[in-house]
C-alpha positions as CSV (number, residue, x, y, z in Angstrom):
1,M,-80.0,-31.0,-20.5
2,S,-76.7,-30.6,-18.7
3,T,-75.6,-27.1,-17.6
4,R,-72.4,-26.3,-19.6
5,V,-69.8,-24.4,-17.6
6,L,-66.6,-22.6,-18.6
7,I,-64.0,-21.9,-15.9
8,A,-61.7,-18.9,-16.2
9,D,-58.9,-18.7,-13.6
10,D,-55.2,-18.2,-13.9
11,Q,-54.5,-20.8,-11.2
12,E,-54.5,-24.3,-12.4
13,G,-55.2,-25.7,-8.9
14,I,-58.4,-23.6,-8.7
15,R,-59.5,-24.7,-12.1
16,D,-59.0,-28.3,-11.2
17,A,-60.9,-27.9,-7.9
18,F,-63.8,-26.1,-9.6
19,R,-63.9,-28.8,-12.4
20,M,-64.1,-31.5,-9.8
21,V,-67.0,-29.8,-8.0
22,V,-68.9,-29.0,-11.1
23,D,-68.4,-32.4,-12.9
24,A,-69.5,-34.2,-9.7
25,Q,-73.0,-32.8,-10.3
26,P,-75.2,-35.1,-12.4
27,D,-76.7,-32.1,-14.4
28,M,-73.5,-30.1,-14.9
29,T,-70.4,-30.4,-17.0
30,V,-67.2,-28.3,-17.6
31,V,-66.9,-27.7,-21.3
32,A,-63.7,-25.5,-21.3
33,E,-61.1,-23.9,-19.1
34,A,-59.1,-20.7,-19.6
35,A,-56.0,-19.4,-17.8
36,D,-56.5,-15.8,-19.0
37,G,-59.3,-13.4,-19.8
38,A,-58.6,-13.3,-23.6
39,S,-58.8,-17.0,-23.9
40,A,-61.9,-17.1,-21.8
41,L,-63.6,-14.4,-24.0
42,S,-62.7,-16.3,-27.2
43,Q,-63.9,-19.7,-25.9
44,A,-67.1,-18.3,-24.4
45,R,-68.1,-16.6,-27.7
46,H,-67.3,-19.8,-29.6
47,L,-68.7,-22.4,-27.3
48,R,-71.6,-20.4,-25.8
49,P,-71.5,-22.1,-22.3
50,D,-74.6,-21.7,-20.1
51,V,-72.4,-20.3,-17.2
52,V,-69.0,-18.7,-17.1
53,L,-67.1,-18.8,-13.8
54,A,-64.7,-15.8,-13.9
55,D,-61.8,-14.9,-11.6
56,I,-61.1,-11.1,-11.3
57,R,-57.3,-11.0,-11.4
58,M,-56.2,-12.7,-14.7
59,P,-53.5,-11.9,-17.2
60,G,-54.4,-9.7,-20.2
61,L,-58.1,-9.2,-19.7
62,D,-59.4,-9.2,-16.1
63,G,-62.6,-10.8,-14.9
64,L,-64.5,-7.5,-14.6
65,E,-63.8,-6.6,-18.2
66,L,-64.6,-10.2,-19.3
67,T,-67.9,-9.9,-17.5
68,R,-68.7,-6.6,-19.3
69,R,-67.9,-8.0,-22.7
70,L,-69.9,-11.1,-22.2
71,A,-72.9,-9.8,-20.1
72,G,-72.7,-6.0,-20.0
73,P,-75.1,-3.4,-21.2
74,G,-75.4,-3.4,-25.0
75,V,-74.3,-7.1,-25.4
76,P,-76.8,-8.5,-27.9
77,D,-76.9,-12.0,-26.5
78,P,-75.6,-11.8,-22.9
79,M,-74.2,-14.8,-21.1
80,R,-74.5,-15.8,-17.4
81,V,-71.3,-14.8,-15.7
82,I,-70.5,-15.6,-12.0
83,V,-67.5,-13.8,-10.6
84,V,-65.6,-16.1,-8.2
85,T,-62.7,-14.3,-6.5
86,T,-60.7,-13.8,-3.3
87,F,-61.4,-10.1,-3.4
88,D,-64.5,-8.8,-1.6
89,L,-64.0,-5.1,-2.3
90,D,-67.3,-3.2,-2.7
91,E,-66.0,-1.5,-5.8
92,Y,-65.5,-4.9,-7.5
93,V,-68.9,-6.1,-6.4
94,H,-70.7,-3.1,-7.7
95,T,-68.8,-3.1,-11.0
96,A,-69.4,-6.8,-11.6
97,L,-73.2,-6.5,-10.9
98,R,-73.5,-3.3,-12.9
99,D,-71.9,-5.0,-15.9
100,G,-74.2,-8.0,-15.9
101,A,-72.7,-10.6,-13.5
102,C,-75.4,-12.9,-12.1
103,G,-73.4,-13.9,-9.1
104,Y,-70.4,-12.7,-7.0
105,L,-68.8,-15.4,-4.8
106,L,-65.7,-15.5,-2.6
107,K,-63.5,-18.5,-3.2
108,R,-63.6,-19.3,0.5
109,S,-67.4,-19.7,0.4
110,G,-67.0,-23.4,-0.5
111,P,-68.3,-25.8,-3.1
112,T,-71.9,-25.9,-1.9
113,L,-72.4,-22.2,-2.6
114,L,-70.7,-22.5,-5.9
115,I,-73.2,-25.0,-7.1
116,E,-76.1,-23.0,-5.6
117,A,-74.8,-19.9,-7.6
118,I,-74.8,-21.9,-10.8
119,R,-78.3,-23.2,-10.2
120,A,-79.5,-19.7,-9.3
121,A,-78.0,-18.2,-12.5
122,M,-79.8,-20.9,-14.6
123,A,-83.0,-19.9,-12.8
124,G,-82.5,-16.2,-13.6
125,D,-81.5,-15.3,-10.1
126,T,-78.4,-13.6,-8.6
127,L,-76.5,-15.1,-5.7
128,I,-73.9,-13.1,-3.8
129,S,-71.7,-14.5,-1.0
130,P,-73.7,-14.0,2.2
131,Q,-71.0,-12.1,4.0
132,I,-70.9,-9.6,1.2
133,T,-74.7,-9.3,1.1
134,V,-74.9,-8.5,4.7
135,R,-72.1,-5.9,4.5
136,L,-73.7,-4.1,1.5
137,L,-77.1,-4.1,3.1
138,R,-75.8,-2.5,6.3
139,R,-74.5,0.4,4.1
140,M,-77.6,0.6,2.0
141,I,-80.4,0.5,4.5
142,P,-81.0,3.7,6.5
143,P,-82.0,3.6,10.2
144,V,-85.8,4.1,9.7
145,P,-86.4,3.4,6.0
146,E,-89.5,3.4,4.0
147,H,-90.5,-0.2,3.0
148,R,-93.2,-1.8,0.9
149,P,-95.5,-4.1,2.8
150,A,-95.9,-7.7,1.7
151,T,-98.7,-8.3,-0.8
152,E,-99.7,-11.3,1.3
153,A,-99.0,-12.0,5.0
154,L,-95.9,-14.2,5.6
155,S,-96.3,-17.3,7.7
156,E,-94.3,-17.7,10.9
157,R,-92.1,-20.2,9.1
158,E,-91.6,-17.8,6.2
159,I,-90.6,-15.1,8.6
160,E,-88.0,-17.4,10.1
161,V,-86.6,-18.0,6.6
162,V,-86.6,-14.3,5.9
163,R,-84.6,-13.6,9.1
164,L,-82.0,-16.2,8.2
165,V,-81.6,-14.9,4.7
166,A,-81.0,-11.5,6.1
167,Q,-78.3,-12.9,8.4
168,G,-76.5,-14.1,5.3
169,R,-77.3,-17.8,5.7
170,T,-77.1,-20.1,2.6
171,N,-80.0,-22.5,1.7
172,A,-78.1,-25.4,3.2
173,E,-77.6,-23.5,6.5
174,I,-81.2,-22.5,6.6
175,A,-82.3,-26.1,6.1
176,T,-80.1,-27.3,8.9
177,E,-81.2,-24.5,11.3
178,L,-84.9,-25.1,10.7
179,F,-84.7,-28.9,10.3
180,I,-86.2,-28.9,6.9
181,S,-85.0,-30.1,3.4
182,G,-83.2,-28.0,0.9
183,G,-86.2,-28.3,-1.4
184,T,-88.5,-27.0,1.2
185,V,-86.2,-24.0,1.7
186,K,-86.4,-23.3,-2.0
187,N,-90.2,-23.5,-2.0
188,H,-90.3,-21.1,1.0
189,L,-88.0,-18.6,-0.8
190,A,-90.2,-18.8,-4.0
191,N,-93.3,-18.0,-2.0
192,I,-91.6,-15.2,-0.1
193,Q,-90.3,-13.6,-3.3
194,R,-93.8,-13.7,-4.7
195,K,-95.4,-12.2,-1.6
196,L,-92.8,-9.5,-1.3
197,A,-92.6,-8.8,-5.0
198,V,-88.8,-9.0,-5.0
199,A,-86.5,-10.7,-7.5
200,N,-84.0,-12.5,-5.3
201,R,-82.7,-13.1,-1.8
202,V,-81.0,-9.7,-1.7
203,G,-84.5,-8.2,-2.1
204,I,-85.7,-10.5,0.7
205,A,-82.9,-9.4,3.0
206,A,-83.4,-5.7,2.2
207,W,-87.1,-6.1,3.1
208,A,-86.3,-7.8,6.3
209,W,-83.9,-5.1,7.4
210,A,-86.3,-2.3,6.3
211,S,-89.3,-3.8,8.0
212,G,-87.5,-4.3,11.3
213,H,-87.5,-8.1,11.3
214,V,-83.7,-8.0,11.5
215,S,-81.5,-5.2,13.0
216,P,-78.3,-4.0,11.4
């Protein structure tokens, strides 16, 4: 089954670029575009896409309110919404995630991370642009925090992956750094999440910082 994507952005050039990236994937297709939040809300409720890519600054209804209405607390059948924006303000990030977003990407992050975010959303995970993740963790983690030990010992290779995740590297960058395939990186991440009992790479990074494997 192809992942059905709705693109909401007030800039036609951005919509065209995202459509090109998404439609180039063999298992993804763009089913609709919207130039404003109201249109995005209407089309999303009518078409029920698998993933909505939402800009923040849009006419009428902004992307944060769109996210809340499609995925926020109390929504009976929430959708997967990934916020894709030029704004990396902490307030926007926290609001988007609080109101149900399953990803927060900066537009400058590039097409590879966009596709990774869509795949992560479909897998029930949350992907945040690495530079935002690192900045937020620096503010979240105290100097000598309490941390939960791993339920199983991590291998040396898994520790290498953990450190790179905590440095904000993408899967593709980790694969290049360690001379392994993207699939192998995903397998390592799945094993690490199980051993650390965390839900996503943000949890992995937090554990790395809290356990002293990476310094702020």
